[in-house]
Every structure is written in C-alpha cells, then in structure tokens.
N, C-alpha and C positions, 0 to 999 in steps of 0.2 A: 503493498497501500503506500508507505514511504518512497521505495522507489517510481513509482507511478507518478507522485504528487512532486518529487524531484524533475523526472522526465516534464512533463507539463509545465512545471515554471520556466525551466529552458530552453523549453520549445518559444513559450511566452515572451522570455526576454531576446530571445534569437530574432522573433516578427519584431518585435519593438527596436530593436537594434538595427536590423534591416531596415524598415520605415523611417528611422532617423536618416540612416547614413543616405538614404534616396532623396527626402527633402533637403539634405543639408547639400547635398550636390547640385540638386536642380538648383536649389537657390544661388549657390556661387555661379552656377553656369550663366544663368539669368543676368548676377549683377557686374559677370565680368562680362557679356557684353554689351552692357550699357555704358561701363567705364572704358572700353576699347572704342566702341563705335563701328557704325557701319565703313568709315572709310579708314581702318587701321588698317595696316598692313605690318608684316615684318615677321619674323622667328618669331618673337614675344607670343604676339596673338595664336600663331600656329601651337604652339608649344602649350599654354595656358589652356586652349580650346581640346587639344589633344589630352591630354592630361585629365579634364573633366570629361572626357567622352569615357575615355575607357576606365574612370572611377565609376563613373555610372555603370558599365556594363557590369564593374564587380561587384556595386551594390544589389544591379538587377540578379545576378548569379546568386548573391549570397540571399537574396530573398527568397528566391526560385526554391533553394537549399532547402533552406528553415521549411516552407512550407509543405516540400514532400522529402527530402533527405533524411531530414531525423528521425522521422516514420520508417524508411527502409535500413537505414543504419542500424539502428535500436532492433531490426529484425531479424531474421533468416535468409542470408543470401542463397539462393538459388538457382543453380546452374540449367539449363532445357534439358542436359542431358539427366540431371537427377529430378527435376520435374517427371521424365520419361520412365526412369525404373522403378519412382514413387510410385506413379498412376498405374506401372504393370504391377505392381505388389498390391496394392491397395484399396484399387481401383470397386466398387461393389458391382460392376456391370460385368466387371471381368470375373469377378468370382460367381457372381449369378451361373452367368455362362458355362466356370466349370463346374458347378454343382449339377448343371444339365448334364455335361459331359460324366461325371460320375451316376446319375442316374442313369443315363444309358446304357454305360457299362455293366451295370446290375441288372439292367432288363436283358441285356444280352448274356451273362452267364445263367440269370433265371432259365430262357428259352436252351440254353446247352445242357442243361441239369436234366435236363427229360431224360437224354439220350445217357446219362450215366444210372449206375445201381442207385436207387434210393430203398435204405431197408429202415423200418421203424419197429421199434421195442414197444411192448404194452401189455395192460393186462385187461381181462374177459371177465374179472373175478366177480362171482356173482351166486346170490342165494336163488334156488330154483325148486317150484312149488310144481308137480306135475313134469309133462315134456319140457325140456332143455330148450328153449326160446333161442334164438338169436340175437346178440348185442352189436348191433350197426352191422349187419351181415355177416356175424361172426361167432361161432358157437361160444358158448361160455367157457372162461380157460382160466387157468391161473396165470401165466404168460403166455401169451403170443410173438412170433416175430412175422411182421410183413415185408417182403421185397418186389421192385418192380421195377423195369429199364425198358425203354421206347425202343425196339429193335428195327424198327421199319415202318415208317410215318411219313410222307411225304409233306404232308401237310405241316407238322410240326418242323418238320425239318426247314419248309421253308420259310415258316414263323422267323425260326432259329438265324436263317444267314438274312431275313429283314432286319433283326435285329443289330445283327454286325453291322450293316450297311449305317442304320440311323446311329450308332455311336460312333462311325467315322463320319460321319455327317457334323453330329454336334463337337466333334476337332475341329472340325474347319470350321463353322460357327462361331467355336471359341478364339480362334485366330481370327476372323474377320472382326469379331468383338475387340479384341487388341488392338488392330491394326486401327478401329476406328475410336478407341480411346485415345491411342497415340495422337492419329490427326487433332481429336478433339486437345489432348493438352499442348500440343505444340502449338494451336491457332491461339487457345487462349493465351497459352506463354507469349507467343508473338505480339497479341493486340493490346495486350497489358501495358508490356514494353513500348510499344508503338504509341500509346494511348498518354504512356507517361511523359514520354518525350515530345510529343504533341502540346500537353498541358505548360510546358516552358516556355513554348512559343505564342501558346494563348494568352497565358497570364502576360509577358510582354507586352504580347498587339494591345491587350485591356488596357496595361499602364500607357503606353503610347496614344492609346484613342482617349484616354484621360486626360492627359496633357494636350493633346489637339482640340479637347471639347473645352478645356479652360483657357488657352488660347483663343479660339472662336469668341468664348462669350467676352473676353476683352475687347476682342478686335470688333464685336457689335457694340458693344458701350461707346466704343472711341469713333461708332460710325462708320469704319472701315469695310462691315458686312451686312447681308439685311440680318435681320431677325431671324429668318428662316435656316440661316446657316447653322445658327445656334442650336435649332432644336434636330437641324439633320446631324450635328455632333452629339450630343444625347442620344439618340436613335441608334445612331454606331457603337457606341459607348454600349448602351444596355443589350444589346445583343450582341457585342463581345460576351460582355458576364452570361449571359442567358446561355451561349455555349461553354463557357469557364464553368457553368454550374451542370450543364449536360454530361461534360467530359466527366467531371468531378464524379459524378453519378456512377458513371459507367467503367471508371476505371474500381471504384469500391465493389461494384457487381462481378467484375471481371477477377480482384483477386477474390473474392467470396468461390467463384467458380474454379477456381484455380487450385484453393482449398480443400475444397469438394471431390475434386479428379485425384488428387495426391494424397488424399487422406493426412493432410496437414491438418491441426486444432485451427478453430476459425478465428481464436483468438489471438494465433501469432503472425506478426507480419511478416512478410514476403520481399523481398528486395530481389528483382531482377537485373541481367545483363543482357547487352546488346546479342542480339545472334540472327545467324545468316543461314537458309537454305541450300541445300547443294543445288547447282543449277544443272538444269539441261546438256547433256553430253551435246556438241556441235553434230556428232553423228545420228545424234536421233532422227528420227522419223515419222508422220503421224501413223503411217501401216506398221512400221514396227512395236509403236505403243498400241496401239490398237492389240496386235495379236499377242503381246506380252501381258495385257490387261486380259484379255478373254482366255489366258491358259494359267495365270495367276490369282487372278481376283478370289479370295477365299470363300465372298459368300455364291458365289458363282461353283466352284468346287462342291460346296457343301448342298447344292440342290442338285450337283451329279451324283451326288451319294444316297438322297431323298428320292432318285427317279431309279436308280437300282434296288433301291429299298422297294418302292412301290411296284417293282416286276416282281421282286419273290412273294409279294403279297398277294399276285395276281396267278403266282403257280401255288401259293400255296392252299387257295381257294380252289383252281382244279387239281390239287392234289386231296380234297377231300372224296375225292371220287374211286380213288385208290382203298386197295384191303392195308390194315393196319396190323401190326404184330408187334405184340409186347413179350415182354418175359416176366413172368409173376411167378411167384413162390410166397409158402406160409406156410408156419410151427405154431403148432397149437401144444401146450400141455394141460390135458384135462383133470378132474377130480371127480371120485362117486360123489361127491354132495351134490351133484348136478343130475343124476338120477340116468346117467348113461346105461348103467349096467343094469337099469330097470326095463329100458325103451330100445335096447339094442342088444344084438345077440352076441354079440363083443365086444368087451371093451379096452380100449388102449392107450394108455398113458401119456405114449410121445404118437404124434401124429403130424405129417409132413406133406402138404401138396406143391408140388413144381411143375411149371409146364408153358407154354404156351397162350395168350390171347389174341385169336385172330378175328377180326372184325372187316367184314365184308360189306358196305354199303349197295343195297339195291334200290332202292326210291326214294330220292331226297332231290327231284327236281327242283320244284319249286325255288325251296331253300338256296339252292347250288345257284343257279341261275339268277337269283337278287344281289347273292351276296359277292358273285362273281364280274354283274354288271358295276357293283359298286366300287368292286378295288381296280376294276378299267375304267373305271370316271376318274377317281382318284390319281392314275396313272396318269391320263392324259391332263390333267390340270395340273399337274407337277411338268410333265414337259414342256406344255405352254408358258407357265411361268417361268423356267429355265429359259426359253427364248426371247421371251422377253425382258429377261434381267441384260442376257446377251445382246439384246440391240439396244438397251439402255444404257449399259457401259460402255459400247461402241459409241453412242451418243453423247456420254458425257466427255470422252476421250478426245473427240473432235472438238466440242465445244472448250475445254479447258486448254486444247492446243493451242484454236484459235485466238482465246485469247488470253495466253503467255503471249502472241504476237501482238495481239493490239494492244498490251498493257507496254510490252516492250519499248514502242515507240512511241504511246502516251507518257512514259518516264521520260523518255530524254525530254519532252515539252516541256514535262513540268522543269525537269532540270535547268534548261536554258530559261523557262521562266525565272528561275532561282536566279539563277547567273544575271540576268537581266535586273533583276531584282536590288541585288546586291552591286551592280554599277551605279545603277539610278542611286543609291544611296547612297557612295562615294561621290557621285557627283551634285548631290544635292548637298551633302555636307562641305565639299570644299566651295561651292557658291554660298554656301554660309558664314563661311569663314569671310568669306570676300565681302559680304554683306549685302550682296546683291539677291537674296530669297529671304523669308522669314522662317520662324521656328516651327510654323504649322506645317512649311512643304516639308520640310525633315522628317517629323513627327507620321508624317502620311507615309513619306518613304518606308521609315520603319513597320508601319503597318503593314505594308504591302509585301517586306521582306518576310516578315513571320507569316504572312499568309502562306508564302511562297514554299516557308519550310514545312510549314503543317503538310500544303497538298503534295509535297516531295515524299515525304514519313507516309502517308496516305495511300503514295504511287505503290511505294516499293512492298506496304503491306499486302496490296490488294495482288501484287504478281507473285509474293511467297505465298499466300493464299490457294493461287490455283496451281501452283507447283505441288504443294502441299498434298491437293486432292487428286493429284496426277499420281504423285509417288503412292497414294492410299490403293488405287485405280491396279495398279500394276503393279503390285505386291512388295513393292522396296522400300514402306516408309521407315520399317524397324533397321532395316538395314545398311539407309542411308544416316542414320542418328547413331550408329556403334562409335563407342572411341576406336 
C-alpha cells in the first residue's frame, strides 16, 4: 500500500515538473522572440532559438514519458517471443482444444477395447425358495466370471476407425487453435505497441493545437484574425483531445486483452518493445502461397480427417448387414442352498460355458436404410464444407497478397508525406527565426508532422497485420517467431 502511494506521488510530481518545464520554456521562447525582434539576425538569435526549441522537445518528451513510461517501467517488460510462449502455455482456448484431443483419444480407446478381452468378476449369491430363477440373466451362484471379446464385427470395426480419425481431426484442430492464438497475441502486441507510439505523437499534436489555439485567440483579440478562426482552432483542439481519449481507452483494452491471452495477472503492468514481422521472400509468388496454404492450413487438414471419419461411419452402417461373431465365456460356482439338487437330476458345483456368439441379421431394411441415408448425408455435408473452406482459403490468400502489394505503395506515400512535413517544418522554423512568419504557422507545421508520424505508424501496422494473417494461413506463423 505504501509502495503504491509512493509511486502515485512520484508520478504526480513528475507530471507537475514536466508541465512546469513546458510552461517555462514556452514563456522564455516568447520573451526571446519579443526581445530579439523580427529584424534580428546573427548567430546569437539562432543559438537562443535553437536551445529553446530543443529544450521544448526535451520537456515534451519528459512529459510524454511521465504520462506512460512510469507505468510501463514499473511493470513487466514483455517481449513478443515471451508473449507467444505464455499464450501457448496459458491460453484457455488452447487448453479447451487440448481437452478435446484428450476426449477424442479416450473415445477411440473405448471403441478399440471392444476387440480386446473383457473379463468381469461378480457374485449372484441369493436365497432361493422353489425353482432357482436367474439374476440378470445368470443362475444364482456364489461367484461368477464372465468374459467376452468381439472377433468379427464390421460395424464396430468401422466405428473404431471413425473414432481414430476423429482423434486425428481433434489434433489438427488443436494446431489450428494454437495458430489462431499466436496470431491474435502477435496482433494485440503489435497493436498495443503501435498505439503507445501513436499516443506520444497525438499528445504532442494536442499540445501544438492548444498553443495554436492560444495564438489564434490573441490574434483575434488584436483584430488580425476573424472570430471564426478562433472557433476553428477550438474545434481542432477538441477533436485532437477526443482522439487522444479514444486512443488511451483503446490502449487500456489492448493491455487487458494481452494479459488475458497470456495469462498474466490483470493487476500487472506490461511494457512492450518495438517488434517487426518477417518480410515476405522476394521469390514468393501468389500461386506458391495458395498451394502452401491449401497444403498446410491446420483447419483444412482437420476437415480432411473429418471426411475420412464420415466415410468410416458410412461403412459402419453398411457393416450392420454382415454377421457378428463374438467370443463369450462364463464360469459359475453354485451352491445347494439354491435348490439345484432338487430340480435338476445332477448337481455340479463348478460350471463353465465357452464358445462363440454368432448373430446374422435377417431383416432390418427400414432401420438400415434410414441410418445409412443419414450417414451419407453427413458425409456429403462435410465434403461440401471442406471444399468451401478450400475456396475461402484461396480467396483470403489472394486478398491478402493484393493488400500487401497495395499497402507497400501506400506506405511509400505515407513516408514521403512525413518527409515533406518534416522539411516543411524545418523551412517554417527557418522563416520563423528570420521573422518572416508568425508562431502560428510553426505550430500548424508541427501538427502536420505529428499527424504524418501517426499515419506512418498506422500504415506499418496494417502491412504487418496482412503479413501475419498470411503466415497463419500458410501454417508458418509459429516457425516465423522461433528464436
């Protein structure tokens, strides 16, 4: 409790100190400009303005760090590789899929056990008055042993094979779930890191817009601008603050989601670091990516196993028309208290029965046709689902491929826009030092530079998101992040 209070006090002092520096530097900047005048030239003016300019950036950086860095520094530093490992170990969806694999394996073992000897030991001890009646189909006995084993049963044999294929399908579904969780973890991690970096630029933009609003208000009061411009400046500042609040809320949700994916306590803070996805090989082609996705995508492989399982189900229903042969055996230890010596000519204490149980179906036409039609319909449904999935995968790969090519061009445009904004700001600062423009133009140029940085960060994230989905479809997502 004392540590938390101390941390909060330290953050409050840091924010106060940062705001104080910003206000002090801004005041010094304005005072220096008034003292030097618009006609001042020379090394002294340049040095003063340069010191104030870089000092303001240092103060802004300190303010941005006090807004987000203390929380991250006091928390857990998590790399992208560590986040993936934690998600693979702790994620509930993966644990649920693993439980499905275990259940399918148990069901397969149950189906196989029918073709192995089953031995049961029990007792039919009972009091008998009159003729000795049976207990659950067996004569009363001190104890009895029963054994059975399926020798030939095409119905049960194909059901056992069906269970084996469903086990394989569950294993492929587990791999698909793992890939999905890895993709979601990487996407959340990258989005969180991108949002935190965008937050820094957006905070700087808000400060620049606030400064521009104050300058515009002064110019309106001086009669240099129309009152409409003051309202316009207020609107721009309000929009920036709204975007800032929305981004802060998004960061909070992304932190919650990342902790939930990785199994980290919600009370623990997370610090991320900049990460990049592997780029596509220059030799990659669209046809090659489509072929690899159709061959490796775990979800499609799981559907292949389900189709085989449904085929065995059809064969199982067809096997109900064949004879069934089972090995059976029974032993019972009898007692005279059950009146066997009174109702049978010869009493035997030890009694054994061993042989074959042969069942030949004669007429089950309606039941057989109905169950076979149902199994055939389920097989057809699964095959159609598999073909639809193949078409969907092919379509997604083509869309992602086209999106990556388009985003590459869009990213170049965004980079050039940022370069133009930075050069424009440099030009504005030079003109401002010469007294040719007012400070309002400089603040507006800074706003445009910050917006260009945000657009570039977002463009990089969109390109990485498309590459990530492509890695998931081709089955390369986990190998791509191996150390």
